[in-house]
Residue, then its C-alpha position, 0 to 999 in steps of 0.5 A: m471671422r470675428e476671431l481672425r480679426a482679432q487675432g489679426p495684425k493692426p495696421a500702421q495707418p488707420p483707413i480714414g483720418p484728417g486730411l485725405l485728399g480729395g479733388s477728383y469730383r470737378p463739376l467745373s471744367d478749366s475753362d469755366l474755372a478761368r471764365i468765373h476767374d475773369t468774370s470776378l476781375h471784371i465785377l472788381e475793376k467795373f463794377g467796384i465794391k461799396d462802402p469801404i472803411d477808410p483804411w481800406c480805402e486808402r490801401v487799395v487807392a495806393a496800390g492803383g485802385w481808385m474810387t468812383d463818384e458812386g462811392r465804389l472801390c475798384f480794384p484793377r486786374r493787375l493788383v489782384e493777380d500781384v496779390l494772389h501771387q503773393a498770398a500765403r499758401n500751405i498754411t498750417l493751422y494749429g491745435r492745442e495738441e500738435r496731432h491736431d494740426l492742419l496743413l491746408s495744402g492742395a486738396r488736404t479735407y478736413y471736416a468741422t461741426s456746423t455754428a451759430a445756432i441759436q436753438i437747441l434740440d434738447p436731448i432729454t426733452g425732445e424740444f427745442r429751447a434757445t442755446t446757452l453758454k453752457d451749451l456751448y461749453d457742452m457741445v465743443r466738448v462732445a465734439d472733442a471726443l469725437p474722432n471725425v471731427h477735425f477742427q471745431q466751429r462755435p457750435c451755438v450762440a450763447t443767447d443768455l449773453l447779450e453784451a456783444d463783449v461779454l459774449d466774445i470773450n465767454t465764447a472764446y474761453a468755453t470754446t478753448s476750455a473744452t477742446t485741443k482742437h484748432i477752434i474758428t469762431t466769430f468776434f463782433q468787435p476789434s476791442t474784444l478780439q484783442n482780449a481773446v488773444e489775452l485770454y487764448d495767451l492766458s490759457v498757455g502760460g503766457d503774460g496775456s501778451g499775446d506772444k505764446f499764444r502767437e507761436r501757435p495760434f490754435a484760433t482762427a477768427t471769421c469775418t464775413v467782410v462784404v455784404s452781397p452784392l458788392r457792399f462792404s461790412a465796416d464792423s467786420c473789416w475793422v475787425a479783420d484788420k486787427a486780426v491781421q495785425l494780431g497775427i491771428p488766422l482769418k477766414v475772410s468769407t461773404v455768402s451771396q444767395a442765389g436768387a436774393t443777395g447774389p444772381v439767380s445762376l449757380a455760375g453767377n453766384v459763384a463768380l460774384g462771392n468770388a469777387e467779394v472774397l478777393a476784394g478782402f484778399v486784397a485789402l488784408n495783403l496790402l497790410e500785411p503781405g503773406a498773411r494767414l487768410l482763408m477763402g469763405n466764398w460761400p454762396f447759398v442758396s434760396d428756396l424761390r417759392t418762398g425767397s427763404f435761405v435753404g441749407g441743403g439740396g443739390e445745387m448746395g452740393l454744386l456750389m460749394a464744390a465749385s468753390a472748393q475748385i476755384g480755391r484749388f484753382y488759386d491754390l489757396p487755403t479753402t473753405v466751404a460751408s456743406g453739410m447742412t439741412s433743412a430738416k427739424q429732426p435728425d432723420a432721412q432727409s438730414g442724412w441724406e441731405k448731409g450725406y451728399l453735400s459732405t461728399t461733394a465737398g470733400l472730393a472737390g478737394a476743400n481744404m475746410v468742409m464746415m456746418t456737416m455735423g450737428g446742425l438742422a432748421d437751415n443752421v438755426a437749430y443744433s442738436p447733440e443728437a445729431l452731431v453724434i450720427d453726423e460724426s459717425m456718417l462721416s467715417g463713410v464720407l472720408r472713406s469715399v474721399r480716400g479713394i481706391e489705392v491701386n498697386d501691386k499689393t492692392l491688385a492682390l495676384d498673389s492672393i487671387e492665385k493661391v485662393i484658386d487653388g485652395a480654399g475657394h475663398f478669402l477668409s483666411d487669407d493673409l492679405t485679408l487679415e493683413m488688411m481688413e482694418s486698413e482697407f475698411v471702416y466699421p461706423h460706430l453706430a451703423d447697425r449691421s446685425s441681423i433682423d433677429e439680433w437686432q429684434e433680441s438687442g432691444r429693436n434700438d434705432v439710430r438716435q437711440r443708439a447715438r443718445k447713449t454715446l451722447f450720454d457717455v460723452l457727456e458724463q465721462h469727458y471733462p478736458s482739463h488742458i487748462s491748468t488750475g494756475n491758468d484758468a485763475r488768472i483767466r478769471e482774475r482778469f475777465d469777467i467769466k460766466l461759466e462756473r466751474e461746477v458745471m465744468m466737472p461731473p456730475w453732467g447735468r447740473g446747472 
């Protein structure tokens, strides 16, 4: 069979890839979705959101909203529904290379790494330590080499940089230096977002004005515009306005935590978070109609025995699938956070939590599934080994999202007729040879050897196999898509802390 596979024709289309169509998993009925929508509009009109920044208040009031005596900005139902009709749909997020472009349309689904960890499980020492700028660069370039990472979030925080402006600009530099895939990251103040646009523009040969970058903006900002329950985050709202003004795609986020900052009921938590995101969509579309906005309703879970945040669990799968359905209900580009784990090692708990969470989100048709690769300890920590393991796991997840194609060819009547009066098996059938690479996925880290073969080859487990892949990538994959001249212009303009010497082989120095 291996010889036949080697001799067989290569498929024109691989069995998995970015942008597969999900949407078959629907924990909410159509009537459920309508009730959640109505509840969210009731929250916005009757309860409102406290502490809006002045520009948001002025825009919403001018469009028909009002401020209550308690300082809450209220959004009439008509205004919200009008904005939803004019909101941008079928958005393309660009990579630095066209092959990494993401069309956010319908139930097309893409997966990304975990984000914002402050500790890393060092693959050499096996101990946790604080994350650094070099870790950020290394983890992005590893994910750059892994095919099932369709876009990138900032995987970890450079905790060795203390000032917000220095952190923001060096995060922008390290991520865009290490990948040609689309990037999503956080900015803490409008001025550093402006600086990042200048850096991005210089990196593609622009003059720093941002005009060349805006032709194909390869980075998205993310802002948690509301602190649940129902209070605007002033800093994030200012950054969000700046992102829209600069023409940068923006993920409008909110994070209500069931039983803590959100209602304990799953339906109530989804409705509250949806209302908070819709408030951001209204205020930002009033600034720039049709702004490129992504829905980021991320209803989270608490372990109510302790009150602590929990990234894994079946409830998280339901909540994020529900958020994906709400996004499809509005036909808006939608992100979810589904693939976290409470495990502290890339172990069985990590595998089962990430497995069902990433699968349910994809099957529900979320456009951008985040937090799926590399994270540990409820997103506090990052594991390079887990990144490699999780990326390989996604091969199977993506195959399940793709589903089963039923047509004259795949029903295989001709093959069945030939085999029953012929060889009696399908191993050498023409259709088997034709489809063995396009119908099936062969995950590169999965061990499918016999017990004897496994024992003779050293009894390696998945972490050992992942570590080898990881070290191979770290030693060999050094992206060089920013030219030497453009890099020099960036370093002349900004205080870049990532030394050139650690951005080239051999890996391990610095």
